[in-house]
C-alpha positions in Angstrom: 133.7 364.0 129.7 134.1 361.3 127.0 132.8 358.5 129.2 129.2 359.6 129.5 129.0 360.1 125.8 130.2 356.6 124.9 126.9 354.8 125.4 125.0 357.3 123.3 127.5 356.9 120.5 127.1 353.1 120.6 123.3 353.3 120.4 123.5 355.8 117.6 125.8 353.6 115.5 123.6 350.6 116.3 120.5 352.4 115.2 122.1 353.5 111.9 123.2 349.9 111.3 119.7 348.5 111.9 118.1 351.0 109.6 120.5 350.3 106.8 120.1 346.5 107.2 116.3 346.9 107.1 116.5 349.1 104.0 118.8 346.6 102.3 116.3 343.7 103.0 113.4 345.7 101.6 115.4 346.5 98.5 116.3 342.8 98.1 112.6 341.8 98.4 111.6 344.3 95.7 114.4 342.9 93.4 113.2 339.4 94.0 109.6 340.3 93.2 110.6 341.9 89.9 109.8 339.4 87.2 110.9 339.1 83.6 108.2 340.3 81.2 107.8 337.5 78.6 106.6 338.7 75.2 104.1 336.6 73.4 104.5 335.4 69.8 102.0 334.0 67.3 102.0 330.4 66.0 103.1 331.5 62.5 106.2 333.5 63.7 109.4 332.1 62.2 112.7 332.4 64.0 114.3 334.2 61.1 111.7 337.0 61.4 113.0 337.9 64.9 116.3 339.8 64.9 117.2 339.0 68.6 119.9 336.3 68.8 118.5 334.9 72.0 115.1 335.5 73.7 112.4 334.0 75.8 108.9 334.1 74.5 105.4 332.7 75.2 103.6 330.5 72.7 99.8 330.6 72.5 97.6 327.5 72.5 96.8 325.7 69.2 100.2 325.9 67.4 100.3 322.2 66.6 99.1 322.5 63.0 100.5 321.4 59.7 100.2 324.9 58.3 103.0 326.0 60.7 105.9 324.3 58.9 108.9 322.9 60.8 112.3 322.0 59.2 114.8 319.8 61.1 115.1 317.8 64.3 116.6 319.2 67.5 118.3 321.9 65.4 115.7 323.8 63.2 116.1 325.9 60.1 115.3 329.6 60.8 112.2 329.7 58.6 110.5 327.1 60.8 107.6 328.1 63.1 109.2 328.8 66.5 106.2 327.5 68.5 105.6 324.3 66.4 109.3 323.5 66.6 109.0 323.8 70.4 106.1 321.3 70.3 108.1 319.0 68.0 111.0 319.0 70.4 108.8 318.3 73.4 109.5 321.6 75.2 105.8 322.5 75.2 102.6 320.9 74.1 99.6 322.3 72.2 98.5 324.3 75.2 101.5 326.7 74.7 104.0 328.0 77.2 107.3 329.7 77.7 110.4 328.7 75.6 114.0 329.8 75.3 115.2 330.3 71.7 118.9 330.6 70.7 120.0 331.5 67.1 122.9 329.4 65.8 124.7 329.1 62.5 123.2 327.5 59.4 123.8 323.8 58.7 124.4 321.7 55.6 121.4 319.4 56.3 118.2 319.3 58.4 116.6 315.9 59.1 112.9 315.7 59.2 111.1 313.4 61.7 107.8 312.8 63.4 107.8 313.7 67.1 105.1 314.7 69.6 102.4 314.8 67.0 104.3 317.1 64.7 105.9 316.1 61.3 109.0 318.1 60.6 110.4 318.3 57.1 113.9 317.7 55.7 116.0 320.4 54.1 119.5 320.0 52.5 120.8 323.4 53.7 119.8 326.7 55.2 121.8 329.8 56.3 120.6 330.1 59.9 119.3 327.7 62.6 117.9 327.9 66.1 117.6 325.8 69.2 114.6 325.7 71.6 114.7 324.7 75.3 112.7 325.3 78.5 111.8 328.9 79.0 114.2 329.5 81.9 116.7 332.4 81.8 120.3 331.5 81.7 122.5 332.8 84.5 124.0 336.2 83.7 121.9 336.8 80.6 119.4 339.7 80.2 116.5 339.0 77.9 114.5 341.6 76.0 111.0 342.3 77.1 110.1 343.4 73.5 111.2 341.4 70.5 112.7 343.1 67.4 111.1 341.9 64.2 112.6 342.3 60.7 110.8 344.9 58.7 109.6 344.9 55.1 111.0 348.4 54.6 113.8 348.9 52.1 117.2 350.2 53.0 119.2 351.9 50.3 122.5 350.3 49.5 125.0 351.9 47.0 125.8 349.8 44.0 128.1 351.6 41.6 126.1 354.6 40.5 122.8 353.1 41.5 121.1 352.8 44.8 119.6 349.4 45.4 116.5 349.0 47.6 117.2 346.1 49.9 114.4 344.7 52.1 115.7 344.4 55.7 115.2 341.4 57.9 116.1 337.7 58.0 115.1 336.8 54.5 117.2 339.7 52.9 119.9 341.3 54.9 122.4 343.2 52.6 122.9 343.3 48.9 123.9 339.9 47.5 125.3 338.9 50.9 126.3 335.2 51.1 127.3 334.9 54.7 124.6 333.5 57.0 124.8 336.2 59.7 126.1 339.7 59.3 129.3 340.6 61.1 129.4 343.9 63.1 131.3 345.5 60.2 128.7 344.7 57.6 125.5 344.5 59.5 122.6 346.8 58.5 122.2 349.5 61.2 119.3 348.8 63.5 118.5 349.3 67.1 118.2 345.8 68.5 117.9 344.9 72.2 120.3 341.9 72.5 120.9 339.6 75.4 124.0 340.6 77.5 125.9 338.9 80.2 127.8 340.2 83.2 131.2 339.2 81.8 131.1 338.5 78.1 129.8 339.8 74.8 126.4 338.4 73.8 127.9 336.6 70.9 130.0 334.5 73.1 127.0 333.1 74.9 126.1 330.9 71.9 127.2 327.3 72.6 130.0 326.0 70.3 129.7 322.6 68.6 131.2 319.9 70.8 131.8 316.2 70.4 130.3 314.3 73.3 131.9 311.0 74.3 129.5 308.1 74.0 128.6 306.4 77.3 129.2 302.7 77.5 126.2 300.5 78.2 126.7 297.7 80.8 124.4 294.8 80.0 123.3 293.0 83.1 122.2 289.4 83.2 118.7 290.4 84.2 118.4 292.9 81.3 119.7 290.4 78.9 117.3 287.7 80.0 114.4 290.2 79.6 115.1 290.8 75.9 116.2 287.3 74.8 112.7 286.3 73.7 112.8 288.7 70.9 116.3 287.8 69.6 117.2 285.6 66.7 118.7 282.3 67.5 122.4 281.8 66.6 122.4 280.0 63.3 125.7 278.2 63.6 123.9 275.1 64.5 122.4 275.1 61.0 125.6 276.2 59.2 125.8 273.0 57.1 122.8 273.9 54.9 120.8 276.9 54.0 117.6 275.0 54.0 118.1 274.1 57.6 119.0 277.6 58.6 115.9 279.0 56.8 113.7 276.7 58.8 115.2 277.8 62.0 114.5 281.4 61.3 110.8 280.8 61.3 110.7 280.4 65.1 113.5 282.9 65.9 112.5 286.2 64.2 110.2 288.2 66.5 106.7 288.2 65.0 103.1 288.1 66.3 101.8 284.6 67.1 105.0 282.7 66.6 106.7 280.8 69.4 110.0 282.3 70.4 113.0 280.2 71.5 114.9 281.5 74.6 118.6 281.0 74.6 120.8 280.8 77.7 121.7 284.3 78.9 125.4 283.6 78.9 125.4 282.8 75.2 124.2 286.3 74.4 126.4 288.4 76.7 128.2 291.2 74.9 132.0 290.9 74.8 133.9 293.4 76.9 135.5 294.8 73.8 132.3 295.4 71.8 131.5 298.9 70.6 130.0 301.4 73.0 126.3 301.9 72.7 125.7 305.1 70.7 122.1 304.8 69.7 119.5 306.7 71.7 115.7 306.1 71.2 113.8 309.3 70.2 111.6 309.1 73.3 114.6 309.6 75.6 116.2 312.4 73.7 116.0 315.9 75.3 116.9 319.0 73.5 120.1 320.6 74.9 123.0 322.6 73.7 124.9 319.3 72.8 122.6 319.1 69.7 125.0 321.5 68.1 127.4 318.6 67.7 127.0 317.1 64.3 129.8 314.6 65.0 129.8 311.5 67.2 132.1 309.5 69.3 133.1 306.0 68.6 135.8 303.7 69.8 138.4 305.0 67.4 138.1 308.3 69.3 139.5 306.6 72.4 142.2 304.4 71.0 143.1 305.5 67.5 146.4 304.3 66.1 148.3 306.7 63.8 148.0 305.8 60.1 150.9 303.9 58.8 150.5 305.3 55.3 148.0 307.3 53.2 147.4 306.0 49.7 146.2 308.2 46.8 143.7 305.5 46.0 141.7 304.9 42.8 140.9 308.3 41.3 138.1 306.9 39.1 136.1 306.0 42.2 135.9 309.1 44.5 133.1 308.2 46.9 132.6 308.5 50.6 131.3 305.0 51.6 129.7 303.7 54.7 128.9 300.0 55.1 126.2 299.0 57.6 127.4 295.7 58.9 124.9 293.2 60.3 126.0 292.2 63.8 122.7 290.6 64.9 122.6 287.2 66.6 120.8 285.6 63.7 123.9 285.7 61.6 126.0 283.6 63.8 129.8 283.7 64.4 130.9 281.9 61.2 128.7 284.0 58.9 129.8 287.1 60.7 133.4 286.1 59.8 132.4 285.6 56.2 130.9 289.1 56.2 134.2 290.5 57.5 136.1 288.7 54.8 133.7 290.1 52.2 134.1 293.7 53.5 137.9 293.3 53.5 137.8 292.1 49.9 135.6 295.1 48.9 138.1 297.4 50.6 140.9 295.8 48.6 139.0 296.0 45.3 138.0 299.7 45.9 141.6 301.0 46.3 141.1 303.1 49.4 143.0 306.5 49.3 142.7 310.2 49.8 142.1 310.9 46.0 139.8 307.9 45.6 137.2 306.1 47.8 137.1 306.4 51.6 135.3 303.8 53.7 133.9 303.6 57.2 131.9 300.9 58.9 128.9 301.1 61.2 127.8 297.8 62.9 124.2 297.4 63.9 122.2 295.1 66.1 119.8 296.4 68.7 121.5 299.8 68.3 124.1 301.1 65.8 127.7 302.1 66.6 130.6 303.3 64.5 133.5 300.9 64.2 135.6 303.6 62.3 134.8 306.6 60.2 136.0 307.8 56.8 139.2 309.3 57.9 140.4 306.6 60.3 142.2 304.5 57.6 143.8 305.9 54.5 144.7 302.7 52.6 143.2 299.3 51.9 145.8 297.3 53.9 145.1 299.1 57.2 141.4 299.0 56.6 141.4 295.2 56.0 143.3 294.6 59.2 140.9 296.8 61.2 137.9 294.9 59.7 139.3 291.6 60.8 139.4 292.7 64.4 135.7 293.8 64.6 133.8 291.9 67.3 130.1 290.9 66.9 127.6 293.1 68.7 124.6 290.8 68.8 121.0 291.8 69.1 118.2 292.3 66.6 118.5 293.5 63.0 117.4 297.1 63.5 118.3 298.5 60.0 115.9 301.5 60.2 117.6 302.7 63.4 121.0 302.2 61.8 120.0 304.3 58.7 118.8 307.1 60.9 122.1 307.0 62.8 124.2 307.2 59.7 122.0 310.0 58.2 122.4 312.1 61.3 126.0 311.4 62.3 128.2 309.7 59.8 128.7 312.0 56.8 130.0 315.1 58.6 133.2 317.1 58.1 134.5 315.9 61.5 134.2 312.3 60.3 136.0 312.8 57.0 133.2 313.7 54.7 134.7 315.5 51.7 131.7 317.3 50.3 132.6 316.9 46.7 132.4 313.1 46.8 129.0 311.2 46.6 127.8 309.7 49.9 127.0 306.0 49.6 125.6 303.6 52.2 125.7 299.8 51.6 123.4 297.9 53.9 124.3 294.2 54.6 121.2 292.3 55.8 120.9 288.7 56.9 117.3 287.7 55.9 115.2 290.8 56.8 115.2 293.8 59.2 113.4 293.6 62.5 112.2 297.3 62.3 110.8 299.5 59.6 113.2 301.2 57.1 111.0 303.3 54.8 110.9 306.6 56.8 114.6 306.5 57.8 115.6 305.7 54.2 113.5 308.5 52.8 115.2 311.1 55.0 118.6 309.7 54.1 117.8 310.0 50.4 116.6 313.5 50.8 120.0 314.3 52.4 121.7 313.1 49.3 122.7 309.6 50.4 122.7 306.8 47.8 121.4 303.6 49.6 122.4 300.1 48.3 121.1 296.9 49.9 122.9 293.5 49.9 120.4 290.9 51.2 121.7 287.4 52.0 119.4 284.4 52.3 116.2 286.4 51.9 113.0 285.2 53.4 111.6 282.0 51.8 107.9 282.0 50.8 107.0 280.3 54.1 108.9 282.9 56.0 107.4 286.1 54.4 104.6 286.3 56.9 107.3 287.0 59.6 108.7 290.0 57.7 107.7 293.3 59.4 107.8 295.5 56.3 107.2 293.7 52.9 109.2 295.0 50.0 111.6 296.7 52.5 114.4 296.8 49.8 112.3 298.8 47.3 111.2 301.1 50.1 114.8 301.8 51.1 117.1 301.9 48.1 117.9 305.0 46.1 116.0 303.8 43.0 113.9 300.7 42.4 115.4 299.8 39.0 117.5 296.9 40.4 120.8 298.8 40.2 120.9 299.5 44.0 120.0 296.0 45.3 121.8 292.7 45.2 120.3 289.5 46.5 122.7 286.7 47.4 121.2 283.2 47.9 123.8 282.1 50.4 126.6 283.5 52.6 128.9 281.0 50.8 128.4 282.8 47.5 128.9 286.3 48.9 132.4 286.6 47.5 131.0 286.5 44.0 129.4 289.9 44.3 132.5 291.9 45.3 133.3 293.1 41.8 129.7 293.8 40.8 129.2 295.9 44.0 132.4 297.8 43.6 131.6 298.6 40.0 128.2 300.0 41.0 129.3 302.2 43.9 132.0 303.7 41.7 129.7 304.6 38.9 129.2 308.2 39.8 126.9 309.0 36.9 124.3 306.6 38.2 124.5 307.7 41.8 121.4 309.8 41.3 120.6 310.3 45.0 123.6 312.5 45.4 121.5 315.1 43.7 119.2 317.2 46.0 116.8 320.0 45.3 119.6 322.5 45.7 122.2 321.1 43.3 120.3 319.5 40.4 118.5 322.2 38.4 118.9 324.7 35.6 117.0 327.8 36.8 116.1 330.4 34.3 114.8 333.8 35.6 112.5 335.6 33.2 112.4 339.3 34.3 109.9 341.9 33.4 111.8 345.1 32.4 108.8 347.1 31.3 108.3 350.9 31.9 105.7 350.3 34.6 108.4 348.6 36.8 110.7 351.6 37.2 114.4 351.7 38.0 114.1 351.5 41.8 111.7 348.5 41.7 113.8 346.8 39.1 116.7 346.8 41.5 114.5 345.3 44.1 113.5 342.5 41.6 117.3 341.8 41.0 117.8 341.6 44.8 115.0 339.0 44.9 116.6 337.0 42.1 120.0 337.1 43.9 118.5 336.0 47.2 116.9 332.9 45.5 120.1 332.1 43.6 122.5 332.2 46.5 120.6 329.4 48.3 121.5 326.9 45.6 124.8 325.1 45.1 126.1 326.6 41.9 128.7 325.0 39.7 129.2 323.3 36.3 127.9 320.0 37.7 125.4 321.4 40.2 122.7 324.0 39.8 123.2 326.5 37.0 121.5 329.9 36.6 120.5 331.9 33.5 118.5 335.1 33.0 116.3 336.8 30.4 114.9 340.3 30.5 111.9 341.3 28.4 109.8 344.3 27.3 108.3 344.2 23.8 111.6 342.5 22.9 113.8 340.0 24.8 117.4 340.0 25.8 119.5 337.1 27.0 121.4 338.5 30.0 123.4 335.3 30.6 123.1 331.6 29.7 123.3 328.5 31.9 126.9 327.8 30.9 128.2 331.4 31.3 129.0 331.4 35.0 130.1 328.4 37.1 130.5 330.0 40.6 128.0 331.5 43.0 129.9 334.8 43.2 130.1 335.2 39.5 126.4 334.6 39.1 125.5 337.1 41.9 127.8 339.7 40.3 126.2 339.1 36.9 122.7 339.6 38.4 123.9 342.9 39.9 125.1 344.2 36.6 121.8 343.7 34.7 120.7 347.1 33.5 117.1 348.2 33.3 115.6 348.2 29.8 112.1 349.8 29.9 109.4 349.3 27.3 106.2 347.3 26.9 105.1 343.9 28.3 105.1 340.9 26.0 105.2 338.0 28.4 104.2 335.3 26.0 107.0 336.1 23.6 109.4 336.1 26.6 108.4 332.6 27.6 109.0 331.3 24.0 112.4 333.1 23.9 113.4 331.6 27.3 112.4 328.1 26.0 114.6 328.5 22.9 117.6 330.4 24.3 117.8 328.9 27.8 116.0 325.6 28.3 116.6 324.0 25.0 120.3 324.0 26.0 119.7 322.5 29.4 121.5 319.3 30.4 119.5 316.1 30.2 120.0 315.3 33.9 118.9 318.7 35.1 115.5 319.8 36.3 114.4 322.8 34.2 112.9 325.5 36.4 111.6 328.8 35.1 110.8 331.7 37.5 109.0 334.5 35.8 108.4 337.9 37.6 106.0 340.4 36.1 104.0 343.5 37.3 101.3 343.7 34.7 99.0 342.1 32.1 100.8 340.9 28.9 100.1 342.5 25.5 100.2 339.0 23.9 98.9 335.6 24.7 100.7 333.6 27.4 98.8 330.4 27.4 100.1 328.7 24.3 103.8 329.5 25.0 103.4 328.4 28.6 101.8 325.1 27.5 104.6 324.4 25.1 107.2 325.1 27.9 105.3 322.7 30.2 105.3 320.0 27.5 109.0 320.3 27.1 109.6 319.6 30.8 109.9 323.1 32.1 108.6 323.6 35.7 107.2 327.2 35.7 106.8 329.5 38.7 105.0 332.8 38.2 105.3 335.7 40.5 103.0 338.7 40.0 103.4 342.2 41.5 100.9 345.1 41.7 98.9 345.0 38.4 99.8 341.5 37.3 96.8 339.5 36.0 95.9 336.5 38.2 94.5 334.5 35.3 97.8 334.9 33.4 99.9 333.9 36.4 97.9 330.7 36.8 98.2 329.9 33.0 102.0 330.4 33.2 102.4 328.3 36.3 102.8 324.5 36.3 99.9 322.6 37.9 98.9 322.8 40.7 98.7 326.6 40.3 98.5 327.4 44.1 102.0 325.8 44.6 103.6 327.5 41.5 102.1 331.0 41.4 102.4 333.9 43.9 101.2 337.5 44.1 102.3 340.5 46.1 100.9 344.0 46.2 104.2 345.8 46.1 107.8 345.1 45.1 109.2 345.6 48.6 107.3 342.4 49.7 108.9 340.1 47.1 111.4 338.9 49.7 108.6 337.2 51.6 108.4 334.5 48.9 112.1 333.5 48.9 111.6 330.8 51.6 108.3 329.6 50.2 109.7 329.3 46.7 112.7 327.3 47.7 110.5 325.1 50.0 108.2 324.3 47.1 111.1 323.5 44.8 112.5 321.1 47.4 109.1 319.5 48.2 108.5 318.9 44.5 111.9 317.4 44.0 111.6 315.0 46.9 108.2 313.7 45.7 109.6 312.4 42.4 109.0 308.8 41.6 112.0 306.4 42.3 111.7 304.0 39.5 
């Protein structure tokens, strides 16, 4: 009986199998057809305004505009325009398109640059950063179809017996919080769609900083021959006299309309032991996750010998020092040896050690490469021996490229930068550079680097027409007062400037470029405590004051904070010398009690001038930030003018019923950059970024004489 049934059973099972297979294929097709919905953002949207840690978005056309500010290169500060940053990095152009954005931790410095038609600005420090890349989903990550934006609403946070209104969002997260990104334990409660992976927590999908080994460039004969026409001729043939060598340089430096001598290819071939090529032209760089790496690889990473001993060094000269060593062909072998002797003598005279100066060397030619960094050698003896073994790179004298390299890579924690020691770069130049130095130098100065130039055998009068950038020294050095530049007439007399150079780089009081917009001011807050403000709004004002203060580097020698509260009368809440740590300052702001009364703003300005700014240190920039919500009962113009004449830079911030004419009278010229107005207290947080940006822009535009 079972035999006749067997074929029917087989057909039945086969039919079920085919139906299931067809259904599975249809389901798969539907899944493949499902597409990610990509939300669109506006050109003015900043990364910090979006709560999502990773997202894909679509930028509209027309975002390439100077009003959409961008801060940084490759890694951008979170108050940059997302879309204009994507244009700057080359991910999209002005027609718009999809981009992938990843939030990362804040950095101690952001380097400005000009790329793809967008000028990005420099910034010493910011609490949060982001990366942009092509708008393709990463495997295993789910992206939100709707972006979560930070709100201007206030969240009540308990503070002792008071409740403090804290605006939520990127600009203000939690009361007086100093960490860049909230941890799960302290984060303000919000419902946020976040990217998730199939195996890990979303926070683990953020790339970690890595150090990428440099790739070694192999120079072929054909490539070498192609570039020889632009190289300097080796000057050993004219070693016996500087006048002869000067005449040779006329025909050897690359310049328009001048006959170039071509040397045999073999004479310019790089030695096998020469440093690996680390420079990479901007046109070939592509944004990637490796941009999180602020360190760099150099040959000591591959074959570093353990230090024989670590000296304490000269405690009266605590500087982190980088020498840019000229390895171009124009210098010749013998002069290159003289340069190494000079650097060895400088190392000996400095007294290298952990409690004193630390010294590293970058050699430049066509491209820069690190010979060794700040932490490679801990005493003068080891350093001198290492300098003696440095081989010559050859190539052009691309000083601008070398300065960019040092600014981006050299002074990092991974390479031995100590933070509390001034950063100093000494550039050795034979004759003149073969590229432009002004822009690279400006960015380095804005990062707090003190640039010195030692020029040897500068261009003679007949040679000056060959110099690419006239007055390149004044355009590069920290200040143009002569302290930062030394001109040596001959390589044979270079040894005479060892002691003068050491004395200058060790004079910490004159290393003025160590100061940035975040560590060089006395900032006095003048706070309206009148009855119209109210207790709740007064706490919001204090939150605003705290959020500004915590972005600065606060100490006895860096930025100092003071505060005055006023009604009809005035009260000194705390002076500049009262607190010397950021935490103490933030705690003091939190303890300020609301006064209540009338509004005498003019008298408050005079009081702040006498009680705060008259006691400011001579080397500090005096900045007054006044917050008020109404018209003053007394005149503000005369007290404000007196403050301006005494060097006080005044910012006025008006809320609700504040009078625009009084805000402009209080503010330093130009008014539009120093006065702000908001319709309600909860919107004060919007001006934190703008205020700090304006302070930094003004600082960086100071004359350098």
